[in-house]
C-alpha positions in Angstrom: 7.9 37.4 -22.9 7.0 33.7 -22.6 7.0 31.4 -25.5 3.2 31.0 -25.5 2.7 34.7 -26.0 2.3 36.1 -29.5 5.6 37.5 -30.7 5.8 41.2 -31.6 8.9 42.7 -33.2 10.2 45.9 -31.6 8.8 48.6 -34.0 10.4 51.5 -32.2 13.1 53.6 -33.8 15.6 51.8 -31.6 14.3 48.4 -32.7 14.6 49.3 -36.4 18.1 50.7 -36.0 19.2 47.7 -34.0 18.0 45.3 -36.7 19.6 47.4 -39.5 22.9 47.5 -37.5 22.9 43.8 -36.9 22.4 43.1 -40.6 25.4 45.3 -41.4 28.0 44.1 -38.9 29.6 40.8 -37.9 29.1 39.5 -41.4 30.6 36.3 -42.7 30.0 36.3 -46.5 29.7 33.2 -48.5 32.9 33.3 -50.7 31.8 30.9 -53.4 28.7 30.6 -55.5 26.8 27.3 -54.9 26.8 26.6 -58.7 23.7 24.5 -58.7 20.2 24.7 -57.1 20.4 23.5 -53.5 17.6 23.1 -51.1 17.1 22.3 -47.4 13.9 21.6 -45.5 13.8 22.6 -41.9 11.5 22.8 -38.9 11.5 25.4 -36.2 10.8 24.5 -32.5 10.2 20.9 -33.6 6.6 20.3 -32.8 5.7 16.6 -32.5 3.8 16.7 -35.8 7.1 17.8 -37.5 9.0 15.1 -35.9 6.5 12.5 -37.0 4.5 13.5 -40.0 7.1 15.9 -41.4 10.0 13.5 -41.0 8.0 10.6 -42.4 7.2 12.5 -45.6 10.9 13.3 -46.1 12.0 9.7 -45.2 9.6 8.3 -47.8 11.5 10.1 -50.4 15.0 9.2 -49.1 15.5 12.7 -47.7 16.3 14.1 -44.3 15.5 17.5 -42.7 17.0 19.9 -40.2 15.2 20.3 -36.9 16.0 23.5 -35.0 15.3 22.5 -31.4 15.0 24.4 -28.2 15.4 21.7 -25.5 13.6 23.7 -22.9 10.4 23.3 -25.0 10.5 19.5 -25.1 7.1 18.1 -24.3 5.5 21.5 -23.7 2.3 22.8 -25.3 3.1 25.4 -27.8 1.1 27.6 -30.2 1.7 25.1 -33.0 0.9 22.0 -30.9 2.9 20.0 -28.3 6.6 19.9 -28.9 8.5 16.7 -29.4 10.4 15.1 -26.6 13.9 13.6 -26.0 12.9 10.2 -27.4 11.6 11.8 -30.6 14.9 13.8 -31.1 16.9 10.7 -30.5 14.9 8.8 -33.1 15.4 11.6 -35.6 19.1 11.7 -35.0 19.4 8.0 -35.4 17.4 8.2 -38.7 19.9 10.7 -40.1 18.0 13.9 -39.6 20.0 16.9 -38.4 19.3 18.2 -34.9 20.2 21.9 -34.8 20.4 24.6 -32.2 17.5 27.1 -31.5 18.8 28.1 -28.0 17.6 26.3 -24.9 14.7 28.6 -23.8 13.7 29.9 -27.3 15.6 33.0 -26.3 14.8 36.3 -28.1 18.3 37.1 -29.4 17.0 40.5 -30.5 16.6 41.5 -26.9 19.4 39.4 -25.3 23.0 40.2 -24.6 25.8 38.3 -26.2 26.8 36.4 -22.9 23.1 35.5 -22.3 22.8 34.1 -25.8 26.0 32.1 -25.5 25.0 30.7 -22.1 21.6 29.6 -23.5 23.2 28.0 -26.5 25.7 26.1 -24.2 22.8 24.8 -22.1 21.0 23.7 -25.3 24.0 21.9 -26.7 24.5 20.0 -23.4 20.8 18.9 -23.3 20.7 17.8 -27.0 24.0 15.9 -26.6 22.4 13.9 -23.8 19.6 13.1 -26.3 21.9 11.8 -29.0 22.6 15.0 -30.9 26.2 16.0 -30.5 28.4 18.3 -32.7 25.6 20.8 -33.6 26.4 22.4 -36.9 23.5 24.8 -37.6 21.7 27.5 -35.7 18.5 29.5 -36.1 17.6 32.7 -34.2 14.2 32.2 -32.4 11.7 34.7 -33.9 14.3 35.4 -36.6 15.6 38.4 -34.7 19.1 39.2 -33.4 21.0 42.1 -31.9 24.6 42.8 -32.6 25.8 41.3 -29.3 24.4 37.8 -29.8 25.3 37.8 -33.5 29.0 38.5 -32.5 29.0 36.0 -29.7 27.7 33.2 -31.9 29.7 34.1 -35.0 31.9 31.2 -36.1 30.4 28.7 -33.6 28.0 27.2 -36.3 28.4 26.9 -40.0 25.2 28.9 -40.5 23.1 31.2 -38.3 19.7 31.4 -39.9 17.2 34.2 -39.7 13.7 34.5 -41.1 14.0 37.3 -43.8 13.2 36.0 -47.3 16.0 35.3 -49.7 18.4 32.8 -51.3 21.9 32.0 -50.3 24.4 32.8 -53.0 27.9 34.3 -53.1 28.1 37.2 -50.7 25.2 36.1 -48.4 25.9 36.5 -44.7 26.3 33.1 -43.2 25.8 34.7 -39.7 22.3 35.8 -40.7 21.1 33.6 -43.6 17.7 34.0 -45.2 14.9 31.4 -45.2 11.4 31.2 -46.6 8.5 29.8 -44.6 5.9 27.3 -45.9 3.4 28.7 -43.4 0.0 30.4 -43.6 -2.2 30.8 -46.6 0.5 32.5 -48.7 3.3 30.1 -47.7 3.1 27.6 -50.5 3.0 30.3 -53.2 6.0 32.1 -51.5 7.9 28.8 -51.4 7.3 28.2 -55.1 8.4 31.7 -56.0 11.7 31.3 -54.2 12.2 27.9 -55.5 12.0 29.3 -59.0 14.5 32.1 -58.1 16.9 29.7 -56.5 16.8 27.4 -59.6 17.3 30.3 -61.9 20.3 31.6 -60.0 21.9 28.2 -59.0 21.5 29.2 -55.4 20.8 27.6 -52.0 17.3 27.9 -50.5 16.3 27.0 -47.0 12.6 26.4 -46.5 11.1 26.1 -43.0 7.8 25.4 -41.3 6.7 24.5 -37.8 3.9 21.9 -37.5 2.9 19.6 -40.3 -0.8 18.8 -39.6 -4.1 18.4 -41.4 -5.3 21.5 -39.5 -2.1 23.4 -39.1 -1.4 26.4 -37.0 -0.7 29.8 -38.7 3.0 28.8 -38.6 2.6 25.4 -40.2 1.4 23.6 -43.3 -0.5 20.5 -44.2 1.1 17.2 -45.1 -0.2 17.4 -48.6 1.3 20.9 -49.1 4.6 19.8 -47.7 4.8 16.7 -49.8 3.8 18.6 -53.0 6.6 21.1 -52.5 9.2 18.4 -52.0 8.1 16.6 -55.1 8.1 19.7 -57.2 11.7 20.5 -56.0 12.8 16.9 -56.8 11.2 17.2 -60.3 12.9 20.6 -60.7 16.4 19.1 -60.3 17.2 20.5 -56.8 19.9 18.8 -54.8 18.3 18.4 -51.4 20.2 17.9 -48.1 20.1 19.0 -44.5 21.4 22.5 -43.7 24.6 21.0 -42.2 25.1 18.7 -45.2 24.8 21.5 -47.7 27.1 23.7 -45.6 29.8 21.0 -45.6 29.4 20.6 -49.4 30.1 24.3 -49.7 33.2 24.0 -47.5 31.7 25.9 -44.6 
């Protein structure tokens, strides 16, 4: 499957069993409760609009985000707009944003072997290092899916391995398959606010993500106004906001 094609999860019995098995094994539970409401903003695939408009909105508030980058997509047209390029990632890194790993080729880790995932991650790390982003701390599975092999192969390499299933990160959460909530589509803002309320009530960590940040966003993105409003609501709500890597270090990961 090429990146430009619409993704479809494997709905077969095998696919369902594989996903269930992956969630149950190679777990790395968070051993301590965060103890306060924590929040990270992240961008998947790093479209150019995220690297410019999204980053600017965070920077205007003294904040930084996590950009999950697949180096093989740099400069390419994608369903959510053209992807950022090496010079954009270099600027983001210099400005203090976190450049994180999303495999080199936007590999479907739900259909890949462990060695294939490891090799693609190695290739991505090499490319991103050349662009000014070394010592990658955080990882997100493309499409949010993973099979047991890649999960085992990448376990322990990053402080967090992020999925796309909704949830908050609290004591016992699997750091090898952490939840996240998307600010995307017509229901995205409402979903983000529901999970913000839950994270605040439980003194937990929430990772929000989007793709593009544009006036006419793709189905996987949001508008600048929506993005800014959610940030401001989180600040007013008393959240401590940091990149995924920063929060992970604060929690001793």
